[in-house]
Every structure is written in C-alpha cells, then in structure tokens.
GUKE-408541 format. One record per residue: x, y, z of N, C-alpha, C, O in turn; residue number from 1. Coordinates in nm, 4 decimals. Example, Ala and Ser with C-alpha at 12.3 -4.5 7.8 and 13.67 -1.06 7.14 Angstrom:
REM residues 2
    n_east   n_north      n_up   ca_east  ca_north     ca_up    c_east   c_north      c_up    o_east   o_north      o_up    n
    1.3190   -0.5690    0.7800    1.2300   -0.4500    0.7800    1.3200   -0.3300    0.7800    1.4236   -0.3319    0.8465    1
    1.2850   -0.2250    0.7080    1.3670   -0.1060    0.7140    1.2900    0.0030    0.7870    1.3409    0.1138    0.8039    2
REM end
This chain:
REM residues 181
    n_east   n_north      n_up   ca_east  ca_north     ca_up    c_east   c_north      c_up    o_east   o_north      o_up    n
   -4.0248    2.8815    2.1977   -3.9544    3.0069    2.2025   -3.8047    2.9774    2.2003   -3.7549    2.9008    2.2828    1
   -3.7359    3.0362    2.1091   -3.5916    3.0106    2.0997   -3.5143    3.1183    2.1746   -3.5487    3.2365    2.1744    2
   -3.4091    3.0712    2.2380   -3.3248    3.1661    2.3116   -3.2286    3.2334    2.2164   -3.1859    3.1752    2.1167    3
   -3.1963    3.3533    2.2477   -3.0965    3.4260    2.1714   -2.9615    3.4101    2.2400   -2.9465    3.4432    2.3576    4
   -2.8650    3.3601    2.1672   -2.7302    3.3480    2.2220   -2.6511    3.4695    2.1776   -2.6703    3.5200    2.0670    5
   -2.5625    3.5161    2.2635   -2.4823    3.6327    2.2232   -2.3926    3.5961    2.1055   -2.3401    3.4850    2.0973    6
   -2.3771    3.6876    2.0187   -2.2911    3.6683    1.9028   -2.1509    3.7165    1.9366   -2.1304    3.8322    1.9735    7
   -2.0567    3.6273    1.9236   -1.9177    3.6642    1.9497   -1.8510    3.6952    1.8174   -1.8810    3.6328    1.7156    8
   -1.7624    3.7895    1.8190   -1.6944    3.8242    1.6932   -1.6038    3.7093    1.6488   -1.5479    3.6368    1.7311    9
   -1.5912    3.6948    1.5210   -1.4994    3.5943    1.4673   -1.3566    3.6443    1.4860   -1.3251    3.7600    1.4578   10
   -1.2728    3.5563    1.5332   -1.1334    3.5956    1.5507   -1.0639    3.5929    1.4160   -1.0830    3.4993    1.3384   11
   -0.9845    3.6930    1.3875   -0.9132    3.6941    1.2598   -0.8101    3.5805    1.2582   -0.7636    3.5351    1.3628   12
   -0.7768    3.5374    1.1404   -0.6746    3.4346    1.1285   -0.5441    3.4868    1.1862   -0.5086    3.6036    1.1696   13
   -0.4749    3.3993    1.2532   -0.3442    3.4369    1.3046   -0.2506    3.4545    1.1864   -0.2623    3.3831    1.0868   14
   -0.1578    3.5490    1.1965   -0.0624    3.5665    1.0870    0.0185    3.4386    1.0678    0.0519    3.3697    1.1642   15
    0.0487    3.4085    0.9447    0.1267    3.2886    0.9183    0.2664    3.3037    0.9763    0.3240    3.4125    0.9784   16
    0.3185    3.1918    1.0231    0.4551    3.1929    1.0729    0.4636    3.2057    1.2231    0.5712    3.1842    1.2790   17
    0.3562    3.2396    1.2911    0.3633    3.2534    1.4349    0.3371    3.1216    1.5051    0.3584    3.1108    1.6259   18
    0.2913    3.0214    1.4319    0.2691    2.8908    1.4913    0.1487    2.8844    1.5827    0.1429    2.7987    1.6709   19
    0.0543    2.9712    1.5641   -0.0651    2.9720    1.6476   -0.1872    2.9462    1.5619   -0.1865    2.9683    1.4408   20
   -0.2902    2.8998    1.6261   -0.4163    2.8797    1.5552   -0.4175    2.7476    1.4818   -0.3155    2.6792    1.4739   21
   -0.5325    2.7118    1.4280   -0.5449    2.5840    1.3595   -0.4696    2.5847    1.2267   -0.4624    2.6860    1.1572   22
   -0.4145    2.4694    1.1943   -0.3431    2.4575    1.0675   -0.4452    2.4587    0.9542   -0.5448    2.3866    0.9585   23
   -0.4202    2.5386    0.8559   -0.5073    2.5464    0.7390   -0.4458    2.4594    0.6298   -0.3579    2.5039    0.5559   24
   -0.4924    2.3360    0.6203   -0.4395    2.2468    0.5189   -0.5036    2.2778    0.3850   -0.6221    2.3103    0.3780   25
   -0.4255    2.2676    0.2793   -0.4808    2.2942    0.1466   -0.5805    2.1858    0.1074   -0.5799    2.0752    0.1616   26
   -0.6648    2.2202    0.0130   -0.7632    2.1238   -0.0359   -0.6921    2.0169   -0.1188   -0.6045    2.0467   -0.1999   27
   -0.7317    1.8936   -0.0964   -0.6695    1.7806   -0.1666   -0.7157    1.7800   -0.3121   -0.8359    1.7834   -0.3383   28
   -0.6219    1.7758   -0.4072   -0.6621    1.7728   -0.5485   -0.7177    1.6359   -0.5876   -0.6960    1.5363   -0.5185   29
   -0.7878    1.6333   -0.6969   -0.8487    1.5089   -0.7461   -0.7431    1.4024   -0.7732   -0.7689    1.2836   -0.7537   30
   -0.6254    1.4432   -0.8177   -0.5207    1.3445   -0.8478   -0.4810    1.2668   -0.7228   -0.4581    1.1460   -0.7302   31
   -0.4725    1.3332   -0.6093   -0.4392    1.2650   -0.4836   -0.5571    1.1779   -0.4401   -0.5378    1.0638   -0.3982   32
   -0.6776    1.2308   -0.4497   -0.7960    1.1511   -0.4130   -0.8041    1.0243   -0.4968   -0.8355    0.9172   -0.4449   33
   -0.7757    1.0363   -0.6264   -0.7779    0.9190   -0.7138   -0.6694    0.8188   -0.6749   -0.6946    0.6984   -0.6718   34
   -0.5499    0.8674   -0.6454   -0.4410    0.7788   -0.6041   -0.4770    0.7063   -0.4750   -0.4525    0.5864   -0.4618   35
   -0.5349    0.7788   -0.3803   -0.5729    0.7197   -0.2521   -0.6780    0.6109   -0.2735   -0.6673    0.5022   -0.2167   36
   -0.7793    0.6397   -0.3550   -0.8830    0.5392   -0.3828   -0.8221    0.4147   -0.4468   -0.8573    0.3022   -0.4112   37
   -0.7316    0.4353   -0.5404   -0.6691    0.3216   -0.6074   -0.5791    0.2430   -0.5121   -0.5654    0.1214   -0.5260   38
   -0.5178    0.3116   -0.4157   -0.4378    0.2394   -0.3163   -0.5273    0.1511   -0.2298   -0.4893    0.0394   -0.1947   39
   -0.6452    0.2005   -0.1959   -0.7392    0.1170   -0.1209   -0.7875   -0.0009   -0.2061   -0.8104   -0.1100   -0.1539   40
   -0.8028    0.0210   -0.3363   -0.8346   -0.0894   -0.4271   -0.7203   -0.1913   -0.4248   -0.7440   -0.3121   -0.4230   41
   -0.5966   -0.1417   -0.4248   -0.4798   -0.2299   -0.4165   -0.4799   -0.3111   -0.2884   -0.4462   -0.4295   -0.2898   42
   -0.5175   -0.2489   -0.1780   -0.5266   -0.3216   -0.0503   -0.6325   -0.4306   -0.0602   -0.6112   -0.5429   -0.0145   43
   -0.7455   -0.3976   -0.1195   -0.8520   -0.4969   -0.1357   -0.8092   -0.6121   -0.2255   -0.8378   -0.7282   -0.1960   44
   -0.7406   -0.5803   -0.3351   -0.6922   -0.6854   -0.4241   -0.5869   -0.7713   -0.3555   -0.5813   -0.8926   -0.3760   45
   -0.5033   -0.7076   -0.2739   -0.4033   -0.7830   -0.1991   -0.4680   -0.8804   -0.1024   -0.4230   -0.9941   -0.0880   46
   -0.5732   -0.8359   -0.0366   -0.6451   -0.9228    0.0562   -0.7135   -1.0371   -0.0197   -0.7101   -1.1522    0.0238   47
   -0.7749   -1.0045   -0.1322   -0.8382   -1.1072   -0.2154   -0.7348   -1.2075   -0.2647   -0.7601   -1.3280   -0.2639   48
   -0.6211   -1.1603   -0.3066   -0.5137   -1.2477   -0.3529   -0.4655   -1.3392   -0.2409   -0.4401   -1.4575   -0.2636   49
   -0.4531   -1.2849   -0.1208   -0.4119   -1.3657   -0.0058   -0.5143   -1.4753    0.0227   -0.4782   -1.5906    0.0462   50
   -0.6404   -1.4386    0.0205   -0.7466   -1.5361    0.0471   -0.7455   -1.6461   -0.0590   -0.7563   -1.7644   -0.0266   51
   -0.7325   -1.6070   -0.1848   -0.7275   -1.7066   -0.2925   -0.6044   -1.7955   -0.2764   -0.6121   -1.9167   -0.2963   52
   -0.4914   -1.7356   -0.2405   -0.3686   -1.8138   -0.2198   -0.3874   -1.9171   -0.1106   -0.3427   -2.0310   -0.1240   53
   -0.4527   -1.8786   -0.0036   -0.4714   -1.9711    0.1078   -0.5685   -2.0838    0.0737   -0.5570   -2.1940    0.1273   54
   -0.6638   -2.0567   -0.0150   -0.7600   -2.1599   -0.0526   -0.7102   -2.2500   -0.1659   -0.7692   -2.3543   -0.1940   55
   -0.6022   -2.2088   -0.2297   -0.5500   -2.2879   -0.3414   -0.4091   -2.3368   -0.3130   -0.3212   -2.3293   -0.3989   56
   -0.3886   -2.3860   -0.1942   -0.2555   -2.4312   -0.1528   -0.2277   -2.5765   -0.1881   -0.1278   -2.6323   -0.1427   57
   -0.3125   -2.6382   -0.2669   -0.3011   -2.7806   -0.2956   -0.1614   -2.8272   -0.3300   -0.1146   -2.9265   -0.2743   58
   -0.0943   -2.7597   -0.4187    0.0376   -2.8043   -0.4625    0.1525   -2.7538   -0.3779    0.2669   -2.7937   -0.3996   59
    0.1250   -2.6674   -0.2826    0.2351   -2.6095   -0.2046    0.3090   -2.7151   -0.1236    0.4320   -2.7138   -0.1179   60
    0.2368   -2.8048   -0.0620    0.3020   -2.9071    0.0212    0.3946   -2.9931   -0.0641    0.5051   -3.0272   -0.0217   61
    0.3492   -3.0282   -0.1848    0.4333   -3.1080   -0.2750    0.5571   -3.0296   -0.3174    0.6673   -3.0842   -0.3228   62
    0.5380   -2.9016   -0.3475    0.6499   -2.8165   -0.3882    0.7514   -2.8040   -0.2751    0.8720   -2.8125   -0.2983   63
    0.7028   -2.7839   -0.1531    0.7917   -2.7734   -0.0376    0.8669   -2.9045   -0.0179    0.9874   -2.9042    0.0070   64
    0.7961   -3.0159   -0.0289    0.8614   -3.1463   -0.0099    0.9703   -3.1680   -0.1144    1.0800   -3.2130   -0.0815   65
    0.9401   -3.1361   -0.2407    1.0403   -3.1498   -0.3472    1.1626   -3.0645   -0.3182    1.2762   -3.1088   -0.3349   66
    1.1382   -2.9433   -0.2753    1.2483   -2.8516   -0.2458    1.3345   -2.9016   -0.1300    1.4574   -2.8982   -0.1363   67
    1.2686   -2.9478   -0.0251    1.3426   -2.9985    0.0907    1.4215   -3.1233    0.0523    1.5373   -3.1373    0.0915   68
    1.3602   -3.2141   -0.0240    1.4277   -3.3388   -0.0645    1.5462   -3.3112   -0.1573    1.6449   -3.3847   -0.1555   69
    1.5366   -3.2036   -0.2396    1.6503   -3.1674   -0.3252    1.7705   -3.1270   -0.2420    1.8842   -3.1632   -0.2724   70
    1.7432   -3.0505   -0.1354    1.8547   -3.0043   -0.0523    1.8999   -3.1101    0.0477    2.0161   -3.1105    0.0882   71
    1.8100   -3.2002    0.0883    1.8442   -3.3067    0.1833    1.7577   -3.4293    0.1544    1.6437   -3.4379    0.2000   72
    1.8135   -3.5252    0.0772    1.7354   -3.6444    0.0413    1.6906   -3.7275    0.1620    1.5967   -3.8063    0.1507   73
    1.7556   -3.7113    0.2757    1.7217   -3.7887    0.3946    1.6338   -3.7090    0.4925    1.6233   -3.7455    0.6096   74
    1.5721   -3.6028    0.4463    1.4898   -3.5198    0.5349    1.3727   -3.5999    0.5903    1.3122   -3.6820    0.5214   75
    1.3430   -3.5732    0.7165    1.2313   -3.6429    0.7810    1.1004   -3.5737    0.7470    1.0989   -3.4605    0.6985   76
    0.9910   -3.6433    0.7732    0.8585   -3.5852    0.7500    0.8371   -3.4637    0.8388    0.7715   -3.3680    0.7976   77
    0.8909   -3.4659    0.9591    0.8747   -3.3502    1.0483    0.9478   -3.2273    0.9935    0.9017   -3.1148    1.0128   78
    1.0606   -3.2472    0.9258    1.1322   -3.1355    0.8631    1.0491   -3.0776    0.7490    1.0395   -2.9559    0.7330   79
    0.9894   -3.1666    0.6700    0.9042   -3.1218    0.5589    0.7824   -3.0470    0.6128    0.7452   -2.9422    0.5601   80
    0.7208   -3.1009    0.7174    0.6054   -3.0352    0.7783    0.6422   -2.8973    0.8344    0.5652   -2.8019    0.8229   81
    0.7599   -2.8885    0.8946    0.8046   -2.7593    0.9489    0.8282   -2.6596    0.8354    0.7916   -2.5426    0.8473   82
    0.8885   -2.7046    0.7263    0.9117   -2.6157    0.6114    0.7788   -2.5698    0.5518    0.7653   -2.4547    0.5101   83
    0.6810   -2.6597    0.5482    0.5478   -2.6250    0.4984    0.4819   -2.5207    0.5890    0.4216   -2.4250    0.5406   84
    0.4938   -2.5397    0.7196    0.4368   -2.4437    0.8153    0.5021   -2.3071    0.8003    0.4344   -2.2045    0.8062   85
    0.6335   -2.3057    0.7808    0.7043   -2.1785    0.7606    0.6558   -2.1127    0.6316    0.6347   -1.9915    0.6278   86
    0.6382   -2.1917    0.5269    0.5891   -2.1377    0.3993    0.4507   -2.0753    0.4149    0.4256   -1.9657    0.3647   87
    0.3616   -2.1448    0.4841    0.2270   -2.0911    0.5074    0.2325   -1.9614    0.5874    0.1621   -1.8651    0.5571   88
    0.3167   -1.9608    0.6897    0.3311   -1.8408    0.7732    0.3831   -1.7242    0.6912    0.3343   -1.6119    0.7042   89
    0.4815   -1.7501    0.6073    0.5385   -1.6428    0.5248    0.4366   -1.5885    0.4246    0.4288   -1.4676    0.4029   90
    0.3592   -1.6775    0.3641    0.2556   -1.6328    0.2700    0.1568   -1.5418    0.3419    0.1239   -1.4338    0.2927   91
    0.1096   -1.5855    0.4581    0.0146   -1.5054    0.5355    0.0741   -1.3744    0.5824    0.0108   -1.2693    0.5725   92
    0.1968   -1.3809    0.6339    0.2619   -1.2605    0.6862    0.2872   -1.1579    0.5760    0.2532   -1.0405    0.5905   93
    0.3471   -1.2030    0.4659    0.3746   -1.1094    0.3569    0.2456   -1.0546    0.2967    0.2389   -0.9375    0.2595   94
    0.1439   -1.1390    0.2871    0.0153   -1.0933    0.2348   -0.0458   -0.9853    0.3219   -0.0917   -0.8828    0.2716   95
   -0.0467   -1.0080    0.4526   -0.1043   -0.9089    0.5445   -0.0214   -0.7808    0.5501   -0.0767   -0.6711    0.5578   96
    0.1096   -0.7943    0.5463    0.1954   -0.6749    0.5451    0.1703   -0.5943    0.4177    0.1659   -0.4714    0.4215   97
    0.1539   -0.6632    0.3058    0.1247   -0.5941    0.1796   -0.0063   -0.5167    0.1859   -0.0133   -0.4018    0.1424   98
   -0.1087   -0.5794    0.2397   -0.2398   -0.5131    0.2535   -0.2272   -0.3922    0.3458   -0.2798   -0.2850    0.3162   99
   -0.1575   -0.4101    0.4573   -0.1400   -0.3003    0.5529   -0.0612   -0.1848    0.4908   -0.0933   -0.0682    0.5140  100
    0.0407   -0.2165    0.4128    0.1190   -0.1103    0.3467    0.0341   -0.0312    0.2483    0.0410    0.0917    0.2452  101
   -0.0457   -0.1004    0.1681   -0.1348   -0.0307    0.0744   -0.2235    0.0677    0.1496   -0.2334    0.1849    0.1130  102
   -0.2882    0.0182    0.2556   -0.3835    0.1017    0.3304   -0.3128    0.2168    0.4016   -0.3614    0.3299    0.3993  103
   -0.2006    0.1899    0.4638   -0.1262    0.2925    0.5373   -0.0752    0.4015    0.4438   -0.0848    0.5203    0.4747  104
   -0.0207    0.3605    0.3289    0.0292    0.4606    0.2340   -0.0848    0.5396    0.1715   -0.0677    0.6573    0.1399  105
   -0.1998    0.4778    0.1532   -0.3169    0.5523    0.1044   -0.3528    0.6607    0.2050   -0.3741    0.7761    0.1676  106
   -0.3593    0.6245    0.3304   -0.3956    0.7185    0.4363   -0.2954    0.8331    0.4445   -0.3346    0.9496    0.4502  107
   -0.1668    0.8008    0.4452   -0.0636    0.9040    0.4615   -0.0483    0.9906    0.3366   -0.0203    1.1099    0.3481  108
   -0.0658    0.9338    0.2192   -0.0618    1.0164    0.0976   -0.1818    1.1093    0.0937   -0.1714    1.2229    0.0475  109
   -0.2956    1.0616    0.1420   -0.4139    1.1475    0.1496   -0.3921    1.2659    0.2421   -0.4515    1.3720    0.2231  110
   -0.3066    1.2476    0.3426   -0.2726    1.3561    0.4344   -0.1653    1.4486    0.3776   -0.1321    1.5502    0.4388  111
   -0.1110    1.4141    0.2610   -0.0099    1.4992    0.1980    0.1300    1.4806    0.2529    0.2113    1.5728    0.2465  112
    0.1594    1.3649    0.3062    0.2935    1.3376    0.3599    0.3883    1.3045    0.2457    0.3709    1.2044    0.1762  113
    0.4881    1.3891    0.2271    0.5831    1.3712    0.1164    0.6573    1.2390    0.1248    0.6808    1.1745    0.0225  114
    0.6946    1.1978    0.2454    0.7666    1.0715    0.2608    0.6809    0.9546    0.2145    0.7343    0.8543    0.1670  115
    0.5497    0.9654    0.2273    0.4600    0.8573    0.1848    0.4596    0.8465    0.0327    0.4512    0.7366   -0.0220  116
    0.4687    0.9594   -0.0349    0.4744    0.9564   -0.1812    0.6042    0.8905   -0.2261    0.6045    0.8115   -0.3205  117
    0.7137    0.9225   -0.1592    0.8426    0.8618   -0.1945    0.8400    0.7121   -0.1649    0.8857    0.6320   -0.2464  118
    0.7873    0.6743   -0.0499    0.7781    0.5325   -0.0144    0.6905    0.4576   -0.1140    0.7255    0.3478   -0.1571  119
    0.5768    0.5163   -0.1509    0.4880    0.4536   -0.2490    0.5581    0.4398   -0.3836    0.5381    0.3410   -0.4542  120
    0.6395    0.5379   -0.4191    0.7128    0.5329   -0.5453    0.8142    0.4194   -0.5440    0.8222    0.3415   -0.6390  121
    0.8912    0.4101   -0.4369    0.9918    0.3032   -0.4275    0.9236    0.1662   -0.4324    0.9669    0.0780   -0.5066  122
    0.8177    0.1484   -0.3538    0.7480    0.0200   -0.3524    0.6801   -0.0089   -0.4865    0.6766   -0.1237   -0.5308  123
    0.6264    0.0947   -0.5508    0.5644    0.0763   -0.6816    0.6648    0.0326   -0.7866    0.6367   -0.0569   -0.8664  124
    0.7820    0.0953   -0.7869    0.8866    0.0586   -0.8827    0.9353   -0.0845   -0.8550    0.9557   -0.1625   -0.9480  125
    0.9536   -0.1181   -0.7268    0.9943   -0.2549   -0.6919    0.8885   -0.3565   -0.7351    0.9223   -0.4661   -0.7800  126
    0.7609   -0.3204   -0.7217    0.6515   -0.4071   -0.7650    0.6600   -0.4320   -0.9154    0.6485   -0.5459   -0.9608  127
    0.6798   -0.3267   -0.9912    0.6888   -0.3399   -1.1370    0.8083   -0.4276   -1.1750    0.7956   -0.5189   -1.2566  128
    0.9240   -0.3993   -1.1152    1.0445   -0.4756   -1.1490    1.0322   -0.6226   -1.1096    1.0682   -0.7109   -1.1875  129
    0.9819   -0.6490   -0.9899    0.9707   -0.7888   -0.9470    0.8699   -0.8650   -1.0322    0.8887   -0.9833   -1.0603  130
    0.7642   -0.7982   -1.0726    0.6665   -0.8648   -1.1585    0.7270   -0.8958   -1.2947    0.7067   -1.0046   -1.3486  131
    0.8006   -0.8017   -1.3500    0.8641   -0.8254   -1.4800    0.9659   -0.9384   -1.4714    0.9799   -1.0164   -1.5656  132
    1.0366   -0.9481   -1.3599    1.1379   -1.0521   -1.3442    1.0776   -1.1899   -1.3195    1.1430   -1.2910   -1.3451  133
    0.9555   -1.1957   -1.2707    0.8951   -1.3253   -1.2372    0.7833   -1.3670   -1.3322    0.7125   -1.4635   -1.3035  134
    0.7656   -1.2988   -1.4422    0.6565   -1.3328   -1.5344    0.6669   -1.4743   -1.5896    0.5655   -1.5421   -1.6061  135
    0.7880   -1.5189   -1.6180    0.8053   -1.6497   -1.6815    0.8417   -1.7605   -1.5829    0.8924   -1.8650   -1.6235  136
    0.8166   -1.7388   -1.4545    0.8514   -1.8418   -1.3566    0.7599   -1.9619   -1.3698    0.6388   -1.9476   -1.3865  137
    0.8190   -2.0809   -1.3622    0.7347   -2.2013   -1.3676    0.6499   -2.2119   -1.2413    0.6905   -2.1683   -1.1336  138
    0.5341   -2.2694   -1.2562    0.4476   -2.2900   -1.1404    0.3518   -2.1750   -1.1138    0.2648   -2.1868   -1.0275  139
    0.3654   -2.0643   -1.1854    0.2730   -1.9522   -1.1661    0.1386   -1.9868   -1.2272    0.1307   -2.0382   -1.3387  140
    0.0349   -1.9585   -1.1539   -0.0996   -1.9849   -1.2050   -0.1487   -1.8642   -1.2834   -0.0927   -1.7549   -1.2745  141
   -0.2522   -1.8862   -1.3587   -0.3126   -1.7760   -1.4337   -0.3645   -1.6697   -1.3371   -0.3538   -1.5500   -1.3636  142
   -0.4208   -1.7145   -1.2252   -0.4735   -1.6209   -1.1260   -0.3623   -1.5327   -1.0709   -0.3791   -1.4115   -1.0577  143
   -0.2486   -1.5941   -1.0388   -0.1346   -1.5183   -0.9875   -0.0868   -1.4177   -1.0915   -0.0591   -1.3022   -1.0590  144
   -0.0777   -1.4612   -1.2145   -0.0336   -1.3739   -1.3230   -0.1283   -1.2551   -1.3390   -0.0835   -1.1415   -1.3546  145
   -0.2584   -1.2809   -1.3352   -0.3574   -1.1734   -1.3503   -0.3443   -1.0739   -1.2344   -0.3423   -0.9529   -1.2569  146
   -0.3354   -1.1239   -1.1107   -0.3214   -1.0349   -0.9960   -0.1935   -0.9523   -1.0054   -0.1942   -0.8331   -0.9748  147
   -0.0844   -1.0147   -1.0472    0.0418   -0.9410   -1.0596    0.0332   -0.8326   -1.1654    0.0813   -0.7212   -1.1444  148
   -0.0278   -0.8643   -1.2794   -0.0392   -0.7641   -1.3857   -0.1327   -0.6503   -1.3461   -0.1041   -0.5342   -1.3752  149
   -0.2433   -0.6820   -1.2804   -0.3343   -0.5773   -1.2318   -0.2620   -0.4902   -1.1295   -0.2782   -0.3682   -1.1294  150
   -0.1833   -0.5516   -1.0434   -0.1079   -0.4777   -0.9428   -0.0078   -0.3825   -1.0071    0.0103   -0.2700   -0.9606  151
    0.0564   -0.4272   -1.1128    0.1529   -0.3417   -1.1836    0.0824   -0.2234   -1.2486    0.1279   -0.1096   -1.2366  152
   -0.0281   -0.2496   -1.3174   -0.1033   -0.1407   -1.3807   -0.1510   -0.0423   -1.2743   -0.1427    0.0791   -1.2930  153
   -0.2004   -0.0945   -1.1638   -0.2456   -0.0110   -1.0528   -0.1305    0.0762   -1.0018   -0.1479    0.1961   -0.9800  154
   -0.0136    0.0159   -0.9829    0.1027    0.0900   -0.9336    0.1408    0.2031   -1.0296    0.1695    0.3146   -0.9859  155
    0.1411    0.1752   -1.1571    0.1789    0.2767   -1.2566    0.0780    0.3918   -1.2568    0.1173    0.5083   -1.2611  156
   -0.0504    0.3600   -1.2521   -0.1539    0.4646   -1.2524   -0.1462    0.5472   -1.1236   -0.1584    0.6697   -1.1272  157
   -0.1260    0.4808   -1.0114   -0.1135    0.5528   -0.8839    0.0055    0.6474   -0.8883   -0.0054    0.7631   -0.8474  158
    0.1191    0.5992   -0.9375    0.2377    0.6854   -0.9451    0.2140    0.8031   -1.0396    0.2615    0.9138   -1.0142  159
    0.1420    0.7798   -1.1467    0.1062    0.8894   -1.2370    0.0298    0.9975   -1.1598    0.0616    1.1160   -1.1699  160
   -0.0713    0.9555   -1.0825   -0.1499    1.0519   -1.0050   -0.0666    1.1196   -0.8961   -0.0803    1.2399   -0.8741  161
    0.0187    1.0445   -0.8284    0.0968    1.1020   -0.7188    0.1978    1.2060   -0.7660    0.2346    1.2953   -0.6897  162
    0.2423    1.1957   -0.8895    0.3456    1.2870   -0.9393    0.2915    1.3911   -1.0375    0.3691    1.4565   -1.1072  163
    0.1614    1.4065   -1.0433    0.1027    1.5141   -1.1239    0.1459    1.6487   -1.0642    0.1742    1.6564   -0.9447  164
    0.1513    1.7547   -1.1458    0.1910    1.8855   -1.0924    0.1022    1.9332   -0.9769    0.1526    1.9896   -0.8798  165
   -0.0300    1.9111   -0.9867   -0.1185    1.9548   -0.8782   -0.0935    1.8739   -0.7505   -0.1126    1.9239   -0.6396  166
   -0.0506    1.7487   -0.7674   -0.0160    1.6668   -0.6505    0.1093    1.7213   -0.5840    0.1161    1.7320   -0.4615  167
    0.2079    1.7556   -0.6650    0.3322    1.8113   -0.6100    0.3052    1.9420   -0.5357    0.3617    1.9665   -0.4291  168
    0.2190    2.0249   -0.5925    0.1843    2.1503   -0.5239    0.1154    2.1209   -0.3908    0.1389    2.1907   -0.2922  169
    0.0306    2.0181   -0.3873   -0.0385    1.9802   -0.2642    0.0610    1.9349   -0.1572    0.0538    1.9792   -0.0425  170
    0.1527    1.8476   -0.1944    0.2529    1.8017   -0.0975    0.3352    1.9186   -0.0444    0.3625    1.9268    0.0753  171
    0.3740    2.0082   -0.1333    0.4523    2.1251   -0.0912    0.3720    2.2141    0.0030    0.4248    2.2611    0.1038  172
    0.2458    2.2375   -0.0287    0.1610    2.3228    0.0549    0.1377    2.2593    0.1918    0.1382    2.3291    0.2932  173
    0.1174    2.1289    0.1956    0.0977    2.0607    0.3239    0.2256    2.0689    0.4069    0.2202    2.0931    0.5275  174
    0.3390    2.0491    0.3432    0.4666    2.0585    0.4149    0.4858    2.1987    0.4721    0.5247    2.2135    0.5879  175
    0.4589    2.3017    0.3917    0.4710    2.4406    0.4407    0.3756    2.4647    0.5568    0.4132    2.5255    0.6570  176
    0.2538    2.4178    0.5435    0.1525    2.4374    0.6480    0.1966    2.3718    0.7790    0.1784    2.4288    0.8865  177
    0.2534    2.2545    0.7698    0.2998    2.1838    0.8905    0.4201    2.2555    0.9533    0.4352    2.2575    1.0754  178
    0.5038    2.3131    0.8698    0.6212    2.3842    0.9220    0.5792    2.5126    0.9935    0.6453    2.5564    1.0877  179
    0.4702    2.5719    0.9486    0.4248    2.6972    1.0072    0.3490    2.6752    1.1374    0.3426    2.7645    1.2219  180
    0.2927    2.5585    1.1534    0.2097    2.5352    1.2711    0.2699    2.4326    1.3555    0.2148    2.3985    1.4601  181
REM end
C-alpha cells in the first residue's frame, strides 16, 4: 500500500534581477562541449608526452653535461648531477602544470567562465607560436615533433569551438546569469 504525500504547489520562478532563487544557467552548446572534450584530450596527450619524456631521457644527461662544460670547463661531477636533477625536476613540473592547466581550463570553460576562454586563447596562441619557433631545433625527436604538431592542431580546433557565435552567446548568458544571482 503506497502512502499519499500531500502535493505542494510549485513556486513560480523568482523575477530576474532580485538575486533570489536558483541560478538558471543556459544550456551548454555543442561547440563548448566539443572544446571541453578536446581540452581533456589535450590533458591526456600532455600526460602521455610527459611519461614518454621521462622514459626516453637517455641523452638528457649527456646534453646537460655538454651544456655545463661549455659554460664551465672545470665543472665538477656534482655540478653536472645537480644540473641534471634540476632538468628532470623542470621537465616533470612543467609537464604536470601543463596537464593541470588543460584540465582546469576544460572545467572552467565548460562552466562558461569568460576569463577561462581568454586564458585558453592566450595559452593556445602561445602554444602555436612556440611550436612554430622550435620546429627546426636540433635534438628534437620525431615523437616530440608529432606531439607538438598534434597539440597545435588541437589548440586551433579548440579555439575555433570556443569562439563560435553560439559559444559567445553561452558565455554572455552565463555571465548575465551570475550577475543576476
């Protein structure tokens, strides 16, 4: 036997502008959803690139030693070892920060935060420019080149999605909704 619960009337929506009631966020357009998914793909590729970098460090110690010896021919082994440790730390740190930025910007762009779109744009443009400037650097592996080119294509496609007209309307609507509530 099921109990009957009293039916309460639905409360009408609060008038906009009074700052009361739940915020009614607009529906996320497909362009934003696609950009967010691709940003998570970028985070995954960044993590994969970091892992591959850490497993293929064979020549890094030699490169660090050559660099240290160029600047100081009398450098001790402990100085070279310290420079190598710093290099490893920087690779790991920058790799993890890159992965975290991809994921964080995906999350915030999915929420319709305008500043996240601007930040993603600045970082995307910097990614494209730095990749173009480093394409012909000696010592780059084919794997590094492939990851950099995929990252650039990913950045361009993401920026295309983030700046679509429906995306701009979404960011504007989310901003208005937040200002009202």
